[in-house]
The first five atom37 places (N, CA, C, CB, O) and aatype in JSON, in Angstrom:
{
  "aatype": [12, 1, 9, 1, 6, 0, 0, 15, 15, 3, 15, 6, 0, 9, 1, 2, 19, 8, 13, 3, 15, 9, 16, 6, 10, 7, 10, 3, 7, 18, 16, 14, 6, 5, 19, 8, 0, 17, 0, 5, 7, 4, 11, 15, 0, 3, 18, 15, 16, 0, 9, 6, 15, 2, 11, 15, 18, 15, 19, 19, 0, 6, 6, 3, 13, 3, 0, 19, 7, 13, 7, 15, 19, 15, 13, 3, 0, 14, 6, 6, 18, 6, 0, 1, 19, 3, 0, 6, 15, 4, 4, 19, 10, 15, 13, 15, 16],
  "atom_mask": [
    [1, 1, 1, 1, 1],
    [1, 1, 1, 1, 1],
    [1, 1, 1, 1, 1],
    [1, 1, 1, 1, 1],
    [1, 1, 1, 1, 1],
    [1, 1, 1, 1, 1],
    [1, 1, 1, 1, 1],
    [1, 1, 1, 1, 1],
    [1, 1, 1, 1, 1],
    [1, 1, 1, 1, 1],
    [1, 1, 1, 1, 1],
    [1, 1, 1, 1, 1],
    [1, 1, 1, 1, 1],
    [1, 1, 1, 1, 1],
    [1, 1, 1, 1, 1],
    [1, 1, 1, 1, 1],
    [1, 1, 1, 1, 1],
    [1, 1, 1, 1, 1],
    [1, 1, 1, 1, 1],
    [1, 1, 1, 1, 1],
    [1, 1, 1, 1, 1],
    [1, 1, 1, 1, 1],
    [1, 1, 1, 1, 1],
    [1, 1, 1, 1, 1],
    [1, 1, 1, 1, 1],
    [1, 1, 1, 0, 1],
    [1, 1, 1, 1, 1],
    [1, 1, 1, 1, 1],
    [1, 1, 1, 0, 1],
    [1, 1, 1, 1, 1],
    [1, 1, 1, 1, 1],
    [1, 1, 1, 1, 1],
    [1, 1, 1, 1, 1],
    [1, 1, 1, 1, 1],
    [1, 1, 1, 1, 1],
    [1, 1, 1, 1, 1],
    [1, 1, 1, 1, 1],
    [1, 1, 1, 1, 1],
    [1, 1, 1, 1, 1],
    [1, 1, 1, 1, 1],
    [1, 1, 1, 0, 1],
    [1, 1, 1, 1, 1],
    [1, 1, 1, 1, 1],
    [1, 1, 1, 1, 1],
    [1, 1, 1, 1, 1],
    [1, 1, 1, 1, 1],
    [1, 1, 1, 1, 1],
    [1, 1, 1, 1, 1],
    [1, 1, 1, 1, 1],
    [1, 1, 1, 1, 1],
    [1, 1, 1, 1, 1],
    [1, 1, 1, 1, 1],
    [1, 1, 1, 1, 1],
    [1, 1, 1, 1, 1],
    [1, 1, 1, 1, 1],
    [1, 1, 1, 1, 1],
    [1, 1, 1, 1, 1],
    [1, 1, 1, 1, 1],
    [1, 1, 1, 1, 1],
    [1, 1, 1, 1, 1],
    [1, 1, 1, 1, 1],
    [1, 1, 1, 1, 1],
    [1, 1, 1, 1, 1],
    [1, 1, 1, 1, 1],
    [1, 1, 1, 1, 1],
    [1, 1, 1, 1, 1],
    [1, 1, 1, 1, 1],
    [1, 1, 1, 1, 1],
    [1, 1, 1, 0, 1],
    [1, 1, 1, 1, 1],
    [1, 1, 1, 0, 1],
    [1, 1, 1, 1, 1],
    [1, 1, 1, 1, 1],
    [1, 1, 1, 1, 1],
    [1, 1, 1, 1, 1],
    [1, 1, 1, 1, 1],
    [1, 1, 1, 1, 1],
    [1, 1, 1, 1, 1],
    [1, 1, 1, 1, 1],
    [1, 1, 1, 1, 1],
    [1, 1, 1, 1, 1],
    [1, 1, 1, 1, 1],
    [1, 1, 1, 1, 1],
    [1, 1, 1, 1, 1],
    [1, 1, 1, 1, 1],
    [1, 1, 1, 1, 1],
    [1, 1, 1, 1, 1],
    [1, 1, 1, 1, 1],
    [1, 1, 1, 1, 1],
    [1, 1, 1, 1, 1],
    [1, 1, 1, 1, 1],
    [1, 1, 1, 1, 1],
    [1, 1, 1, 1, 1],
    [1, 1, 1, 1, 1],
    [1, 1, 1, 1, 1],
    [1, 1, 1, 1, 1],
    [1, 1, 1, 1, 1]
  ],
  "atom_positions": [
    [[1.0, -1.5, 0.11], [-0.01, 0.17, 0.17], [0.86, 1.14, 0.12], [-0.98, 0.6, 1.65], [1.88, 1.05, 0.82]],
    [[0.63, 2.4, -0.8], [1.01, 3.28, -0.96], [0.45, 4.53, -0.47], [1.18, 3.17, -1.89], [-0.69, 4.63, -0.94]],
    [[0.76, 5.56, 0.29], [-0.14, 6.85, 0.76], [0.7, 7.71, 0.39], [-0.59, 7.08, 2.31], [1.89, 7.77, 0.71]],
    [[-0.06, 8.62, -0.53], [0.3, 10.0, -1.19], [-0.44, 11.37, -0.69], [-0.04, 9.86, -2.71], [-1.35, 11.41, 0.14]],
    [[-0.02, 12.16, -1.17], [-0.84, 13.31, -1.33], [-1.94, 13.06, -2.29], [-0.04, 14.46, -1.77], [-1.76, 12.21, -3.16]],
    [[-3.39, 13.88, -2.2], [-4.22, 13.64, -2.96], [-4.13, 14.68, -4.01], [-5.35, 13.49, -2.34], [-3.47, 15.66, -3.68]],
    [[-4.68, 14.7, -5.28], [-4.88, 15.6, -6.48], [-6.32, 15.88, -6.86], [-4.21, 14.99, -7.68], [-7.26, 15.16, -6.52]],
    [[-6.38, 16.71, -7.39], [-8.16, 17.24, -7.96], [-8.25, 15.93, -8.93], [-8.38, 19.22, -9.15], [-9.33, 15.34, -9.01]],
    [[-7.16, 15.48, -9.64], [-7.92, 14.1, -10.51], [-7.99, 13.31, -9.71], [-7.27, 13.36, -11.74], [-8.02, 12.26, -10.37]],
    [[-8.06, 12.95, -8.26], [-8.12, 11.74, -7.5], [-9.92, 11.78, -7.26], [-6.99, 11.81, -5.93], [-10.59, 10.86, -6.8]],
    [[-10.4, 13.05, -7.71], [-11.99, 13.25, -7.14], [-12.9, 12.12, -7.25], [-12.77, 14.39, -7.93], [-13.52, 11.63, -6.31]],
    [[-12.93, 11.74, -8.4], [-13.79, 10.72, -8.92], [-13.32, 9.21, -7.86], [-13.44, 10.57, -10.83], [-14.07, 8.49, -7.21]],
    [[-12.02, 9.12, -8.01], [-11.73, 7.83, -7.41], [-12.16, 7.91, -5.62], [-9.95, 7.51, -7.71], [-12.9, 7.1, -5.06]],
    [[-11.73, 8.68, -5.2], [-12.09, 9.01, -3.69], [-13.72, 8.82, -3.53], [-11.61, 10.7, -3.27], [-14.21, 8.12, -2.63]],
    [[-14.51, 9.53, -4.5], [-16.25, 9.82, -4.49], [-16.45, 7.94, -4.65], [-17.11, 11.16, -6.34], [-17.41, 7.4, -4.09]],
    [[-15.57, 7.23, -5.36], [-16.08, 5.86, -5.46], [-15.58, 4.97, -4.36], [-15.73, 5.26, -6.77], [-16.06, 3.83, -4.35]],
    [[-14.76, 5.25, -3.52], [-14.14, 4.55, -2.4], [-14.84, 4.89, -1.21], [-12.7, 4.87, -2.25], [-15.1, 4.09, -0.31]],
    [[-15.16, 6.23, -1.24], [-16.32, 6.7, -0.14], [-17.4, 6.0, -0.28], [-16.81, 8.13, -0.22], [-17.65, 5.21, 0.63]],
    [[-18.3, 6.09, -1.39], [-19.57, 5.55, -1.82], [-19.28, 4.19, -1.39], [-19.97, 5.75, -3.4], [-20.26, 3.68, -0.85]],
    [[-18.32, 3.47, -1.44], [-18.32, 1.93, -1.58], [-18.25, 1.77, 0.15], [-16.79, 1.16, -2.65], [-19.11, 1.08, 0.68]],
    [[-17.54, 2.21, 0.71], [-17.22, 2.53, 2.15], [-18.65, 2.55, 2.94], [-16.39, 4.05, 2.26], [-18.86, 1.75, 3.86]],
    [[-19.45, 3.33, 2.61], [-20.63, 3.67, 3.21], [-21.72, 2.37, 2.8], [-21.09, 5.23, 2.66], [-22.58, 1.76, 3.43]],
    [[-21.42, 2.32, 2.01], [-22.5, 0.84, 1.53], [-22.07, -0.2, 1.72], [-22.88, 0.57, 0.12], [-22.99, -1.02, 1.77]],
    [[-21.06, -0.67, 1.88], [-20.71, -1.72, 2.7], [-20.28, -2.1, 3.97], [-20.14, -2.06, 2.3], [-20.28, -3.23, 4.44]],
    [[-19.8, -0.74, 4.65], [-19.6, -0.69, 6.09], [-20.55, -0.38, 6.58], [-18.72, 0.03, 6.58], [-20.64, -0.93, 7.68]],
    [[-21.61, 0.41, 6.3], [-22.29, 1.39, 6.76], [-23.77, 0.66, 7.63], [0.0, 0.0, 0.0], [-24.54, 1.18, 8.45]],
    [[-23.74, -0.99, 6.93], [-25.11, -1.2, 7.44], [-24.52, -2.09, 8.72], [-26.32, -2.02, 6.27], [-25.32, -2.84, 9.28]],
    [[-23.49, -2.05, 9.08], [-22.89, -2.65, 10.32], [-23.64, -1.86, 11.71], [-21.08, -2.39, 10.26], [-23.93, -2.43, 12.76]],
    [[-23.87, -0.41, 11.39], [-24.01, 0.27, 12.39], [-25.34, 1.28, 12.11], [0.0, 0.0, 0.0], [-25.74, 1.96, 13.06]],
    [[-25.97, 1.38, 10.93], [-26.58, 2.58, 10.7], [-28.17, 1.21, 9.51], [-25.04, 4.22, 9.62], [-28.05, 0.09, 9.0]],
    [[-29.32, 2.14, 9.59], [-30.32, 1.32, 9.16], [-29.91, 1.27, 7.49], [-31.91, 1.96, 9.59], [-28.89, 1.8, 7.04]],
    [[-30.87, 0.56, 6.71], [-30.51, 0.77, 5.38], [-30.86, 1.88, 4.97], [-30.93, -0.06, 4.57], [-30.16, 2.18, 4.0]],
    [[-31.82, 2.89, 5.28], [-32.41, 3.9, 4.89], [-31.5, 5.16, 5.17], [-33.69, 3.91, 5.48], [-31.4, 6.14, 4.43]],
    [[-30.77, 4.95, 6.57], [-29.53, 5.7, 6.89], [-28.57, 5.92, 5.7], [-28.78, 4.97, 7.99], [-28.37, 6.97, 5.1]],
    [[-27.87, 4.36, 5.4], [-27.08, 4.16, 4.38], [-27.4, 4.87, 3.22], [-27.02, 2.93, 4.15], [-26.63, 5.47, 2.47]],
    [[-28.41, 4.76, 3.15], [-29.0, 5.05, 1.43], [-28.8, 6.7, 1.6], [-31.14, 4.47, 0.95], [-27.97, 7.24, 0.86]],
    [[-29.5, 7.47, 2.52], [-29.37, 8.97, 2.7], [-27.99, 9.28, 2.57], [-29.9, 9.5, 4.05], [-27.72, 10.11, 1.71]],
    [[-27.07, 8.82, 3.2], [-25.65, 9.01, 3.4], [-24.8, 8.9, 2.07], [-25.16, 7.97, 4.43], [-24.03, 9.72, 1.56]],
    [[-25.12, 7.82, 1.73], [-24.42, 7.82, 0.41], [-25.13, 8.67, -0.78], [-24.3, 6.32, -0.04], [-24.45, 9.1, -1.71]],
    [[-26.05, 8.83, -0.74], [-26.13, 9.9, -1.71], [-25.61, 11.13, -1.9], [-27.05, 10.15, -1.78], [-25.56, 11.51, -3.07]],
    [[-25.16, 11.97, -0.93], [-24.11, 12.67, -0.68], [-23.16, 12.46, -0.86], [0.0, 0.0, 0.0], [-22.29, 13.24, -0.48]],
    [[-22.87, 11.4, -1.47], [-21.44, 10.92, -2.21], [-21.64, 11.82, -3.48], [-21.26, 9.02, -2.62], [-21.0, 12.83, -3.75]],
    [[-22.76, 11.18, -4.27], [-22.87, 11.95, -5.71], [-22.88, 13.51, -6.0], [-24.1, 11.55, -6.27], [-22.8, 13.9, -7.17]],
    [[-22.97, 14.32, -5.03], [-23.13, 15.72, -5.31], [-21.9, 16.43, -4.3], [-24.83, 16.22, -4.94], [-22.0, 17.65, -4.17]],
    [[-20.69, 15.7, -3.56], [-19.95, 15.92, -3.06], [-18.84, 16.99, -3.6], [-19.75, 14.91, -2.79], [-18.49, 16.48, -4.67]],
    [[-18.33, 17.83, -3.49], [-17.3, 18.52, -3.96], [-15.89, 18.2, -3.47], [-17.58, 19.76, -3.72], [-15.37, 19.08, -2.79]],
    [[-15.07, 16.93, -3.74], [-13.88, 16.72, -3.24], [-12.89, 17.37, -3.81], [-13.61, 15.55, -3.21], [-11.87, 17.58, -3.17]],
    [[-13.0, 17.74, -4.95], [-11.86, 18.55, -5.51], [-11.64, 19.9, -4.78], [-12.11, 18.84, -7.03], [-10.48, 20.27, -4.57]],
    [[-12.48, 20.51, -4.45], [-12.19, 21.93, -3.35], [-11.72, 21.48, -2.32], [-13.42, 22.84, -2.82], [-10.92, 22.25, -1.8]],
    [[-11.91, 20.27, -1.64], [-11.25, 19.83, -0.36], [-9.9, 19.71, -0.72], [-11.79, 18.49, 0.26], [-8.99, 20.08, 0.02]],
    [[-9.75, 19.26, -1.75], [-8.22, 18.55, -2.07], [-7.3, 19.57, -2.36], [-8.16, 17.51, -3.37], [-6.08, 19.45, -2.24]],
    [[-7.96, 20.68, -2.81], [-7.38, 21.74, -3.57], [-7.18, 23.11, -2.14], [-8.65, 22.16, -5.11], [-6.54, 24.12, -2.43]],
    [[-7.81, 22.95, -0.69], [-7.72, 23.71, -0.1], [-6.91, 23.77, 0.6], [-8.4, 23.86, 0.22], [-6.45, 22.76, 1.12]],
    [[-6.41, 25.09, 0.88], [-5.16, 25.3, 1.63], [-5.62, 25.33, 3.32], [-4.4, 26.85, 1.06], [-4.8, 25.6, 4.2]],
    [[-6.97, 25.02, 3.6], [-7.33, 24.53, 5.06], [-7.03, 23.1, 5.52], [-8.78, 24.67, 5.26], [-7.13, 22.75, 6.7]],
    [[-6.56, 22.1, 4.25], [-6.72, 20.96, 4.98], [-5.86, 20.27, 3.77], [-8.38, 20.42, 5.4], [-5.6, 20.67, 2.63]],
    [[-5.49, 18.98, 4.52], [-4.7, 18.06, 3.47], [-5.27, 16.56, 3.74], [-2.88, 18.13, 3.73], [-5.57, 15.87, 4.72]],
    [[-5.26, 16.44, 2.4], [-5.66, 15.33, 1.53], [-4.79, 14.07, 1.3], [-5.87, 15.88, 0.3], [-3.69, 14.34, 0.82]],
    [[-5.01, 12.8, 1.53], [-4.29, 11.64, 0.79], [-4.88, 10.31, 0.31], [-3.31, 11.26, 1.58], [-5.91, 9.83, 0.78]],
    [[-4.25, 9.84, -0.5], [-4.83, 8.87, -0.87], [-4.0, 7.57, -1.03], [-5.43, 9.24, -1.89], [-2.86, 7.43, -1.48]],
    [[-5.15, 6.39, -0.41], [-4.01, 4.96, -0.24], [-4.2, 4.28, -1.22], [-4.14, 3.89, 0.99], [-5.36, 4.06, -1.59]],
    [[-3.19, 3.82, -1.83], [-3.27, 3.07, -3.38], [-2.62, 1.62, -3.39], [-2.35, 4.02, -4.61], [-1.44, 1.37, -3.17]],
    [[-3.49, 0.84, -3.65], [-2.99, -0.61, -4.11], [-2.72, -0.93, -5.58], [-4.01, -1.6, -3.71], [-3.77, -1.17, -6.17]],
    [[-1.97, -0.99, -6.12], [-1.72, -1.06, -7.56], [-2.12, -0.09, -8.3], [-2.21, -2.07, -8.11], [-2.67, -0.31, -9.38]],
    [[-1.9, 1.2, -7.8], [-2.35, 2.16, -8.55], [-3.84, 2.49, -8.41], [-2.02, 1.85, -9.79], [-4.36, 3.51, -8.87]],
    [[-4.58, 1.39, -7.64], [-6.13, 1.85, -7.5], [-6.1, 2.29, -6.14], [-7.34, 0.64, -7.75], [-5.4, 1.87, -5.23]],
    [[-7.3, 3.55, -6.11], [-7.59, 4.08, -4.8], [-8.23, 3.14, -4.06], [-8.37, 5.26, -4.81], [-9.33, 2.73, -4.42]],
    [[-7.53, 2.58, -2.75], [-8.43, 1.91, -1.92], [-9.0, 2.8, -0.56], [-7.68, 0.61, -1.5], [-9.87, 2.24, 0.11]],
    [[-8.75, 3.53, -0.32], [-9.13, 4.67, 0.74], [-8.47, 6.15, 0.55], [0.0, 0.0, 0.0], [-7.76, 6.51, -0.38]],
    [[-8.88, 6.85, 1.62], [-8.32, 8.33, 1.43], [-8.51, 8.85, 3.09], [-9.39, 9.41, 0.1], [-8.73, 8.2, 4.11]],
    [[-8.36, 9.94, 2.91], [-8.31, 10.67, 4.29], [-7.88, 12.07, 4.4], [0.0, 0.0, 0.0], [-6.95, 12.37, 3.64]],
    [[-8.26, 12.84, 5.03], [-7.94, 14.42, 5.27], [-7.98, 14.85, 6.76], [-9.04, 15.37, 4.49], [-8.73, 14.3, 7.56]],
    [[-7.12, 15.89, 7.12], [-7.18, 16.37, 8.16], [-7.23, 18.04, 7.8], [-6.07, 15.79, 8.99], [-6.49, 18.6, 6.99]],
    [[-8.47, 18.79, 8.73], [-8.42, 20.02, 8.58], [-7.86, 21.05, 9.48], [-9.42, 20.24, 8.37], [-8.33, 21.15, 10.62]],
    [[-6.99, 21.75, 9.13], [-6.33, 22.96, 9.93], [-7.04, 23.48, 11.02], [-6.09, 24.13, 9.09], [-6.67, 23.53, 12.19]],
    [[-8.36, 23.94, 10.41], [-9.16, 24.67, 11.64], [-10.49, 23.94, 11.81], [-9.5, 26.36, 11.33], [-11.26, 23.45, 10.98]],
    [[-10.54, 23.99, 12.9], [-11.76, 23.16, 13.48], [-13.14, 24.12, 12.97], [-11.63, 23.0, 15.43], [-13.15, 25.35, 12.98]],
    [[-14.43, 23.14, 12.48], [-15.35, 23.93, 12.33], [-15.8, 24.86, 13.78], [-16.39, 23.07, 11.76], [-15.34, 24.52, 14.87]],
    [[-16.49, 25.75, 13.68], [-17.15, 26.19, 14.77], [-18.03, 25.59, 15.64], [-17.64, 27.0, 14.47], [-17.82, 25.72, 16.84]],
    [[-18.89, 25.02, 15.3], [-20.08, 24.16, 15.96], [-19.44, 22.95, 16.73], [-21.19, 23.54, 14.75], [-20.1, 22.24, 17.49]],
    [[-17.86, 22.74, 16.44], [-17.06, 21.19, 16.91], [-15.79, 21.83, 17.39], [-16.7, 19.83, 15.48], [-15.26, 22.8, 16.84]],
    [[-15.29, 21.14, 18.55], [-14.18, 21.72, 19.42], [-13.9, 20.74, 20.0], [-14.39, 22.82, 20.32], [-14.6, 20.32, 20.93]],
    [[-12.5, 20.0, 19.47], [-11.68, 19.25, 20.16], [-10.47, 19.41, 20.85], [-11.5, 18.59, 19.57], [-9.47, 19.72, 20.2]],
    [[-10.4, 19.24, 22.18], [-9.03, 19.57, 22.67], [-8.15, 18.12, 22.44], [-9.09, 20.11, 24.42], [-8.5, 16.94, 22.36]],
    [[-6.95, 18.73, 22.37], [-5.63, 17.34, 22.22], [-4.97, 17.62, 23.26], [-4.43, 17.24, 20.82], [-4.58, 18.79, 23.33]],
    [[-4.6, 16.65, 24.44], [-3.29, 16.61, 24.88], [-2.16, 16.85, 24.35], [-3.11, 15.77, 25.22], [-2.03, 15.86, 23.63]],
    [[-1.27, 17.46, 24.21], [0.05, 17.47, 23.8], [0.79, 16.33, 24.09], [0.67, 18.49, 24.27], [1.59, 15.83, 23.31]],
    [[0.52, 15.89, 25.31], [1.53, 14.9, 25.46], [0.96, 13.41, 25.21], [2.14, 15.04, 26.88], [1.53, 12.48, 25.78]],
    [[-0.21, 13.15, 24.34], [-0.85, 12.28, 24.2], [-1.3, 12.35, 22.56], [-1.8, 12.33, 25.26], [-2.2, 13.11, 22.18]],
    [[-0.52, 11.43, 21.62], [-0.87, 11.68, 20.14], [-0.73, 9.88, 19.6], [0.48, 13.04, 19.25], [0.1, 9.08, 20.02]],
    [[-1.41, 9.72, 18.95], [-1.73, 8.7, 17.99], [-0.88, 8.7, 16.94], [-2.99, 8.78, 17.5], [-0.72, 9.75, 16.31]],
    [[-0.19, 7.55, 16.58], [0.59, 7.54, 15.16], [-0.3, 6.36, 14.42], [2.48, 7.11, 15.3], [-0.78, 5.43, 15.06]],
    [[-0.44, 6.49, 13.12], [-1.41, 5.59, 12.52], [0.01, 5.07, 11.27], [-3.2, 6.56, 11.82], [0.85, 5.82, 10.77]],
    [[-0.13, 3.75, 11.09], [0.95, 3.2, 10.1], [-0.11, 2.08, 9.22], [2.51, 2.33, 11.07], [-1.14, 1.48, 9.53]],
    [[0.63, 2.13, 8.16], [0.06, 1.1, 7.52], [0.91, 0.19, 6.81], [-0.82, 1.57, 6.73], [1.76, 0.54, 5.99]],
    [[0.61, -1.3, 7.23], [1.52, -2.46, 6.44], [1.02, -3.38, 5.55], [2.15, -3.32, 7.3], [-0.19, -3.55, 5.72]],
    [[1.46, -4.0, 4.73], [1.12, -5.04, 3.81], [1.52, -6.19, 4.35], [1.67, -4.91, 2.52], [1.35, -7.25, 3.75]]
  ]
}
C-alpha cells in the first residue's frame, strides 16, 4: 500500500471509495435508509475543492495504482465542533502490507 498526497484528479476515485465504504460498511451500524441517504451525499460532494484547499491536507491510499482509501485533516476546527488534544498524548497511524 502506498499513501500519497491527493490531487484534484483523484476526486472521482475518492468518491467511489467513499461510496463503497458507506454502502459496504455502513450497514454494520446504521439502517438501510440511513446508509442510502448518507451514500447519496457522495454524488454531489465536491471532493476537488477539499483536496485543493489550503485549510486541509488530503491523502489517497493506493494498491496497484487503484485508490483503496483516503483521508484528510482540517487545520481549522469548524465553529460548531471543538476538540481538545493533550499535547502529551498522540496517536501514530501506520499501514503495513
